[in-house]
N, C-alpha and C positions, 0 to 999 in steps of 0.2 A: 454248657448249653444243652437244652433238650431238643432232640431232632424232631422232625415232622412225624416220623413213624412212631416215636415214643409218645408224642402228644396224642396221636390217633389211638394208640393203645390205652393210654390213661383215660381218654374220653370214652372209649368203648367199655372199659372196666367200670367207669362211673355210671354210665347208662345201665349196664348190667346190674350194678348194685341197686340203683333206684328202682329198676323193674322188679328185682327180688323183694325190695322193701314193700312195693305196692302189692305184690302177690302175697307177701307175708301178712300184711294188714287185712286183706280180704280173708285169708285163712283164719286169722285170729277172730275176726267178726263171726265167721261161720262156726268156729269152735265155741265161742261164748254163747251164741244163740242156741246152738245144739245142746250145750250143757244146761242152760236154763230151761230148755224145752224138756230135757230128759227128767228133770225134777218133777214134772207132772205125773210120771209113772211111779215115783218114789214118795210123793207127798203123802203125809199121814192124813187120813180122813177119819171122821167120827165113827164109832162102832155102828154097824147096821147100814152104813152107806157103801155103795159099790166102789171098787177101785177103778181107776181110769185105764181104759184100753184104747189103742189107736183107732179101732173101728168105731168108737163113739163119735169121731169127727164127722162121720157120714151116716151113722145109723140113729143117732139121737133125734128126738122129735123136733127139737128147737134149740136155739141158743139161749140158755137160761142158766148162767153160772150159779145163781143162788140155789137152783134145783139140781145142780150137778149135771146139766145137759149142755153139750158143747158141739152142736152140729154146725160145721163151718161151710157146708155146701152153698147155702144162699149167698154168703159173702164171697166165696170163690167165684160163683157165677156172676155176682155183681161186679167184681173186679175185672173179670175177663170180658164181660159185655161192654163195660165202660171203656176198657183199653182197646178192644178190637173196633168198637164203634168210633172212637176218636181217631184211630188209624185210618178207617174208611173215609173219614172227613178230611183229616189233615194231610195224608199222603198225596192225594192228587193236587190239592191246593199248594202244598209246599213245593212239590216237584214242578208244578206249572209256573209258580213264581220264579223258581231258579232258572227255568228255560227262558222266561220273559226277560230276566235280568241280563242273561248272556247273549240273547239273539234278537230281541225286539226293543228293549228299553234304550232310550238315549243315554249317553254316558253319564250325564249329570243326574238324570232321574235314577239311574241304577245306583249311583253313589248314595243318594238320599235314601232310597229304599233299603239298601244294605245297612245304613246307620240306624234306621228305624227298627229293622229286624234285630240288631244288636241290643237296642234299648228294650224291645219286647222280651228278649231272652233274659234280661236282667231284672225284670219286674218281679217282686216277691209273689209267691203263690197266693198269699192271703189277700193281696190286692185284686187278683183275678177273682178270688172267692167273693170279696165284697161287691165287685162289679156284677158278678153273676147273681148274687143274692138280691141286689137292688134293681137290676135291669132285666137280666135274662129270666129269672124265676117268675116275676110277674108277667112277662111276655108269654112264657110257656103256659102259665095258668089261664091266660085269656083264650088260648086255643085248645087246651087240654079237655078231653071229654069228661074227665073226673075232677076238673078244676083244681088240679094238683100241680103246682109249679116246681117244687123240689122233687126231682125225678131222675130216672136214668138218662133221659134226654138232656137234662141240664148238665149232668156229669159228663156225658159224651161231648157236648159242645164246649164246655169250659176246658176240658182236657185237650180238645182239638186246638182251641185258641192258644193254650199254653205251650203246646208242643210244635206248632207250625214253625216257629223260629228255628228249632232244632233241625227239622227236616230241610228248611230253606238253606241254612248254613252248610249242612253236610252235602246236600244235593248240588249246591253251587260249587263246592270244592270238587265234587265228582265230575261235574260237567266241564269245569275248567281244565281238568286233567286229561280230557280227550285229546289225543295228539293232533296238532294243527295240520299235519300232513294229510290226515284223513278228511279234514274239513276242506283243505285245498283241493284234494282229489275229487270230492263231491262237487265243488264249484266248477272244476274243469270239465266235469261230465254234464254240467248244465242243470244240476239239481237246485231247486229253490230252497228257501229257508225252512219251510215246513217239511219238505221231503228230507232235507239234511238232518233235521232234528229227529224225525221218526225213524229214518233208515240208518243213520250213522251215530248220532250223539247218544240217544237213549239206549240202544243195544250195547254200545261200547261202555257206557257209564253204568250199566245195570247193577254191577256188584257194589259200586259206591252208593247207588240209590237204595239198594237193599240194606246197606249198612245204615243209611239215614233212617229208614223205617224201623230197624232194630233199635236204634237209639231212641226213637220216638216211643216204642213199646216200653223200654226200660224206664223212661221218664214218666210215662203215663201210669204204669201199673204201680209205681212207687209213690205217686202223689197222694197227699193226705189232706191238707187244710182246705184247699179249694173244693175238693170233692165232698169233704165233710160238711161244708157250708151249703151245698146246693142239691145234694142227693136225697135228703129226707131222713136217712139213717134209720130205716125200718128194716129189721132182719127178716127178709122173706125173698123168695125167688120171684123176680119181676115177671108179670104176665104181659106187659107192654112197655114201650119206651116211656110212657107217662107215669109208670108206677115208681114209687120210691124204693131205693136200695141202700145197702150199706156195704162198703168195701172192706177188705181185710185191714188195710192201713188205717181207715177211719175208725174201725172197731178198736184197734190197739190204742189210738189216740184218745178215744172216748173213755175207755175203761181202765187203762193202766194206772191212773191216779188213785183209784180206790180199790184195786184188786187185792185180794188176800193171796197167800202164798200159792195155793193150788190154782186159783184163777189166773194169777200172774204167770205161772208156768204155761198155762194153756195159751195165753196171749203170745208168749214167746214162741210156742209151737205154731201158732197161726202165722207169726212172722217167718218161721222156718218154711212153712208151706208156701208163702209168697216167694221166698228165695228159690225154692224148688221150681215154682212156676216160671220165674224169670230164667233160671238156668235151662229149663226145658225149652223155652221159646228161643233162647240163644243157640242151643244145640241144633234145633230144627232149622233155624235160619242159616247157621253156618254149614250144615249138611246140604241144604238146598243150594247155597252159593258155591260150594265145592263141586256139586253135581253139575251145576250150570257151567262152571269154569272148565270142568273136564270134557264136557260135550261141545264147547265152543272152539 
């Protein structure tokens, strides 16, 4: 017979093994993308053509693979603007819905809304893209000063719609984790629901809510199909929210199918840039959460 302590030890070892496997898979992906990206520096070019240098990603005049020009800045700006814009829309809505479900919604209504959120989270991104292309883009075109529906604004809104379920689910879990003793103490002091939410629930759950926003960032910056369908896919730095943009992920999806060896390596390098951006955002968010936790 296996004792309880032995079962706990086996279970802990199994979890440790699975965690190591997950970390190993991520490392292998990074190594593969890095190796394919490094080939851009070693790829043979025709005589008379310049060799590729990392500075070309920001100093070239445009993105023109046929002319050996590889400026990624417009697509980096497009990705960041779409991601931060969607977070600005989705975070307040998602956290607000989570608060409503826990403190204002009737129990049956809360159950229905949670099931609908789960369905929204499972809808394929291409379906959101089709809806955005057929409904959202014409609506934006009707109010746009340049009569352009496929735009940064369309990308922001479609990413917000797609990532709201992620924020709602994570925020709901963070709010439910607030100790009931604190809620009871607020009630004993005579605080109403609004005061309890603002003074007790949200400050206590802030790290969990920050994690929800981080998950939203990761989902939004990596989205491809829906953004590709509604953003216009023109490589330029947008001068307004009604201007068309192209993101890093959309660029990879559009050009990987016909890219030659050197062009293909540059596309892998742009994917590596996206990984660095995500890692940087995660690092800043984790540093912020540790700072807030140490000062609380």
